[in-house]
C-alpha positions as CSV (number, residue, x, y, z in Angstrom):
1,M,-5.4,-5.0,24.6
2,S,-5.7,-2.2,22.2
3,H,-8.1,-2.7,19.4
4,K,-6.6,0.2,17.4
5,A,-4.5,-0.1,14.3
6,V,-2.8,1.9,11.9
7,I,-3.3,0.9,8.3
8,L,-1.0,2.3,5.7
9,V,-3.1,3.1,2.6
10,S,-1.8,4.1,-0.6
11,G,-5.3,4.2,-2.5
12,G,-4.5,1.1,-4.5
13,L,-6.1,-2.1,-4.4
14,D,-3.8,-4.1,-2.2
15,S,-3.8,-1.5,0.7
16,S,-7.6,-1.1,0.3
17,T,-8.0,-4.9,0.7
18,V,-5.9,-4.7,3.9
19,L,-8.1,-2.2,5.2
20,A,-11.3,-4.2,4.6
21,M,-9.6,-7.1,6.5
22,A,-8.6,-4.9,9.6
23,I,-12.1,-3.6,9.7
24,Q,-13.5,-6.9,9.7
25,Q,-11.1,-8.2,12.3
26,G,-12.7,-5.5,14.6
27,Y,-9.9,-2.8,14.7
28,Q,-10.6,0.8,15.2
29,C,-8.8,1.9,11.8
30,Y,-6.5,4.9,11.6
31,T,-5.2,5.2,8.0
32,L,-1.7,6.7,6.9
33,S,-1.1,8.0,3.7
34,F,2.3,9.8,2.4
35,D,2.6,12.6,0.1
36,Y,6.3,12.0,-0.8
37,G,6.6,13.5,-4.2
38,Q,5.4,10.6,-6.3
39,R,4.4,11.3,-9.7
40,H,0.9,9.3,-9.6
41,R,-0.6,11.7,-7.0
42,S,-4.0,10.9,-7.9
43,E,-3.6,7.7,-5.5
44,L,-3.7,10.4,-2.6
45,D,-7.3,11.2,-3.6
46,A,-8.2,7.4,-3.8
47,A,-6.9,6.9,-0.5
48,V,-8.9,9.6,0.9
49,R,-11.9,8.2,-0.8
50,V,-11.3,4.5,0.2
51,S,-10.7,5.9,4.1
52,E,-14.1,7.6,3.8
53,S,-16.3,4.9,2.4
54,M,-14.7,2.3,4.8
55,S,-15.5,4.9,7.9
56,V,-12.2,5.2,9.5
57,V,-11.6,6.8,12.8
58,E,-8.7,9.2,11.2
59,H,-7.1,9.5,7.8
60,K,-3.8,11.2,7.8
61,V,-1.4,12.3,5.0
62,I,2.1,13.0,5.9
63,K,4.3,14.9,3.4
64,L,7.8,13.9,2.6
65,D,10.1,14.9,-0.1
66,L,11.6,11.8,-1.4
67,Q,12.2,13.8,-4.8
68,A,15.1,15.1,-2.9
69,I,17.1,11.8,-2.9
70,G,15.4,10.6,-6.4
71,G,16.4,7.0,-7.4
72,S,13.1,6.0,-8.8
73,A,11.2,6.2,-11.8
74,L,8.5,7.1,-8.9
75,T,10.0,10.3,-7.7
76,D,12.3,11.2,-10.5
77,I,10.5,12.5,-13.8
78,G,14.0,12.1,-15.5
79,I,13.4,8.4,-15.4
80,A,10.8,6.8,-17.5
81,V,8.3,4.5,-16.0
82,P,9.0,1.2,-17.8
83,E,6.1,-0.3,-20.0
84,Q,7.6,-3.6,-20.8
85,E,8.5,-6.4,-18.3
86,T,11.9,-6.0,-16.9
87,T,14.1,-8.1,-14.9
88,G,15.9,-7.8,-11.7
89,I,14.5,-4.9,-9.2
90,P,12.9,-2.2,-11.3
91,V,13.6,1.3,-11.6
92,T,10.0,1.9,-9.9
93,Y,11.3,0.7,-6.7
94,V,11.7,3.7,-4.2
95,P,14.7,3.4,-2.2
96,A,13.9,2.6,1.7
97,R,10.3,3.7,1.2
98,N,8.5,0.9,3.1
99,T,11.1,1.4,6.1
100,I,10.2,5.1,6.0
101,F,6.8,4.7,5.9
102,L,6.4,1.9,8.6
103,S,8.8,4.0,10.9
104,I,6.4,6.8,10.7
105,A,3.3,4.5,11.0
106,L,5.1,2.9,14.0
107,G,5.5,6.5,15.5
108,W,1.6,7.2,15.2
109,A,0.9,3.8,16.6
110,E,2.8,4.6,19.8
111,V,0.9,8.0,20.0
112,I,-2.6,6.5,19.6
113,E,-1.7,3.3,21.7
114,A,-2.2,0.9,18.6
115,N,-0.4,-2.4,18.8
116,K,-0.9,-3.4,15.2
117,I,0.1,-2.0,12.0
118,F,-1.4,-3.2,8.7
119,V,0.5,-3.0,5.3
120,G,-0.3,-4.4,2.0
121,V,3.0,-5.7,1.0
122,N,3.0,-8.9,-1.3
123,A,5.6,-11.4,-2.0
124,V,3.9,-13.2,-4.9
125,D,3.2,-10.2,-7.5
126,Y,5.5,-8.0,-5.9
127,S,7.4,-6.6,-8.6
128,G,10.9,-8.0,-7.2
129,Y,11.0,-5.1,-4.3
130,P,13.3,-6.0,-1.6
131,D,11.1,-4.5,1.0
132,C,8.0,-6.8,0.2
133,R,9.6,-9.8,1.4
134,P,8.2,-11.7,4.4
135,E,11.9,-11.7,6.2
136,Y,11.9,-7.8,6.0
137,I,8.4,-7.6,7.6
138,V,9.6,-10.1,10.4
139,S,13.0,-8.0,10.9
140,F,10.9,-4.8,10.9
141,E,8.8,-5.9,13.7
142,T,11.7,-7.1,15.7
143,M,13.2,-3.5,15.4
144,A,10.1,-2.0,16.1
145,N,9.7,-3.5,19.6
146,L,13.4,-3.0,20.1
147,A,13.2,1.0,19.6
148,T,10.0,2.0,21.0
149,R,8.7,2.7,24.9
150,A,5.7,0.7,24.0
151,G,8.0,-2.2,23.2
152,V,10.4,-2.2,26.1
153,E,7.2,-1.8,28.6
154,G,5.7,-5.0,27.2
155,N,3.1,-3.7,24.8
156,R,4.1,-5.5,22.0
157,L,3.4,-4.2,18.4
158,S,2.9,-6.4,15.6
159,I,3.3,-5.6,11.7
160,E,0.4,-7.3,9.9
161,A,1.0,-8.2,6.4
162,P,-2.0,-10.5,5.4
163,L,-1.5,-10.5,1.6
164,I,2.2,-11.5,1.8
165,D,1.2,-14.9,0.3
166,M,-1.7,-14.2,-1.7
167,S,-1.7,-13.7,-5.6
168,K,-3.4,-10.7,-6.9
169,S,-6.4,-12.6,-8.1
170,Q,-6.6,-14.0,-4.6
171,I,-6.4,-10.5,-3.2
172,I,-9.2,-9.3,-5.3
173,Q,-11.5,-12.1,-4.5
174,A,-11.0,-11.6,-0.8
175,G,-11.6,-7.8,-1.2
176,L,-14.8,-8.4,-3.1
177,R,-16.2,-10.6,-0.3
178,L,-15.6,-7.8,2.1
179,G,-17.0,-5.3,-0.2
180,V,-14.4,-3.4,-1.4
181,D,-15.1,-1.1,-4.3
182,Y,-12.2,-1.4,-6.6
183,G,-13.6,1.3,-8.8
184,Q,-12.5,3.8,-6.1
185,T,-8.7,2.4,-6.0
186,V,-5.8,4.2,-8.2
187,S,-2.8,1.4,-8.9
188,C,-0.8,2.9,-12.0
189,Y,2.4,4.2,-11.6
190,Q,1.9,6.9,-14.0
191,A,-2.1,7.4,-13.7
192,N,-3.2,11.1,-14.9
193,F,-4.6,13.8,-12.7
194,D,-8.2,12.1,-12.6
195,G,-6.9,8.5,-11.5
196,V,-7.2,7.2,-15.2
197,A,-4.6,4.3,-15.6
198,C,-2.2,4.0,-18.4
199,G,-2.8,0.4,-18.7
200,K,0.7,-0.4,-19.6
201,C,3.1,-0.1,-16.5
202,E,3.7,-3.2,-14.5
203,S,1.2,-2.2,-11.9
204,C,-1.5,-1.9,-14.3
205,R,-0.5,-5.2,-15.7
206,L,-0.6,-7.3,-12.6
207,R,-3.9,-5.6,-11.7
208,A,-5.6,-6.4,-15.0
209,Q,-4.2,-9.8,-14.8
210,G,-5.5,-10.5,-11.2
211,F,-9.0,-9.3,-12.6
212,I,-8.7,-11.8,-15.3
213,E,-7.7,-14.7,-13.2
214,A,-10.3,-13.9,-10.8
215,G,-12.8,-14.4,-13.4
216,V,-14.5,-10.8,-12.4
217,K,-14.9,-7.5,-14.3
218,D,-12.0,-5.1,-14.4
219,P,-13.8,-1.5,-13.0
220,T,-10.3,0.2,-13.9
221,R,-10.5,3.4,-16.1
222,Y,-7.8,3.0,-18.8
223,Q,-6.6,5.8,-20.8
224,N,-7.7,5.3,-24.6
225,N,-9.1,1.9,-23.4
226,A,-5.7,0.3,-23.1
């Protein structure tokens, strides 16, 4: 059985924790990030920092142009990132993003003969994104095994989402036990070029509340001490 795994790493808190979990489970980790036209590009630098600090086998950045279809505050600068709590699926949802990312991860997993893909989706503090739900992960795994040579030949691939039922504070506590340096991570939807967070968007609010509930110091750098 292969002990290789592809880890989707955004540079944020959740995916960095998932990477530490995969390493702790003994996997040879290959990390994958996407330069998809997001406004918070400093997360790509964070993904490199996190991957290097955890000594992964290889880190790839795949360039995509999701600005071409738009439809999200993260890919269209004409849509403002909300700084107040919203209802329903927020404008920061990027249409089909996890499906696109997981599909490319699936292709790389086949090439390197990895039988695990780890992703940091979370159904508790997940901002209402439809592609962060458990039933989505189950459905994608089913599709992955129907759609690949590996699956057809009996080399079943699984999608691991270890954070799916955890609160943000539980994720932080788990990561700290595994030695994750959250000061290296960037979660903000509109962080500046240097990765300094706005402190106002939903991602910042969820992250900050997670550190409060975990009872540990928040290492995040905020603009104007927000």
